[in-house]
C-alpha positions as CSV (number, residue, x, y, z in Angstrom):
1,M,46.1,-65.3,34.8
2,A,43.3,-67.9,34.6
3,A,39.8,-66.5,33.7
4,S,36.6,-68.4,34.5
5,N,34.7,-66.8,31.7
6,S,35.3,-64.4,28.7
7,Y,34.1,-61.3,30.6
8,E,37.2,-61.5,32.9
9,V,39.7,-61.6,30.2
10,T,41.4,-58.3,29.8
11,S,43.5,-57.0,26.9
12,W,47.2,-56.1,27.1
13,A,46.5,-52.4,27.4
14,D,44.1,-53.0,30.2
15,Q,46.6,-54.9,32.2
16,W,49.5,-52.5,31.8
17,D,48.0,-49.0,31.2
18,N,45.7,-47.8,34.0
19,G,46.0,-44.2,33.4
20,P,44.4,-41.7,30.8
21,D,46.0,-41.2,27.5
22,P,48.3,-38.2,27.3
23,Y,47.8,-35.3,25.1
24,P,50.3,-35.0,22.1
25,A,53.3,-32.7,22.6
26,N,51.9,-30.0,20.3
27,Y,48.4,-29.9,21.7
28,D,47.0,-26.4,22.1
29,P,43.4,-26.2,23.2
30,S,43.2,-22.5,22.4
31,K,43.5,-23.3,18.7
32,T,40.1,-23.5,16.7
33,S,38.9,-27.1,16.3
34,T,38.6,-28.8,13.0
35,K,34.7,-28.6,13.3
36,D,34.9,-24.9,13.8
37,K,37.1,-24.4,10.7
38,Y,34.9,-26.5,8.5
39,T,31.7,-25.1,9.8
40,K,33.0,-21.6,8.8
41,K,33.9,-22.9,5.3
42,V,30.5,-24.6,4.8
43,G,28.7,-21.5,5.9
44,E,30.6,-19.4,3.4
45,G,29.7,-22.0,0.7
46,F,25.9,-21.7,1.5
47,G,26.2,-18.0,1.1
48,K,27.7,-18.4,-2.4
49,T,25.1,-21.1,-3.2
50,K,22.3,-18.9,-2.1
51,S,23.3,-16.0,-4.3
52,V,23.8,-18.3,-7.3
53,A,20.4,-19.9,-6.8
54,S,18.8,-16.4,-6.5
55,S,20.3,-15.1,-9.7
56,G,19.3,-18.4,-11.4
57,M,15.7,-18.0,-10.3
58,K,15.7,-14.4,-11.5
59,K,16.8,-15.7,-14.9
60,V,14.1,-18.4,-14.9
61,K,11.4,-15.9,-14.0
62,T,12.5,-13.5,-16.8
63,G,12.7,-16.3,-19.3
64,A,9.3,-17.6,-18.4
65,H,7.8,-14.1,-18.6
66,V,9.3,-13.6,-22.1
67,G,8.2,-16.9,-23.2
68,F,4.5,-16.4,-22.2
69,Q,4.5,-13.0,-23.8
70,W,5.8,-14.6,-27.1
71,I,3.0,-17.3,-26.9
72,K,0.4,-14.5,-26.2
73,E,1.6,-12.4,-29.2
74,K,1.5,-15.5,-31.5
75,Y,-2.1,-16.4,-30.3
76,H,-3.3,-12.9,-30.9
77,Q,-1.6,-12.7,-34.3
78,T,-3.3,-15.9,-35.5
79,T,-6.7,-15.2,-34.1
80,G,-6.7,-11.4,-34.9
81,K,-7.5,-10.5,-31.3
82,Q,-5.8,-7.6,-29.4
């Protein structure tokens, strides 16, 4: 098998295997794919993350409100304003 240039050189697999690759013996196309499985898990994770972020923001909002009220009280106590 003499080739005149590198484009005509074929690999061992190209020479002896001219058909498509077979499926594994335990292949079942009806099962969910790996992508579907992980997409579902990631979606569940985002739901949990959203609820944690929401409760965290509520805590920040409440803390900020309490902090500003404390500052306001201290200001009014020192200046004598109501």
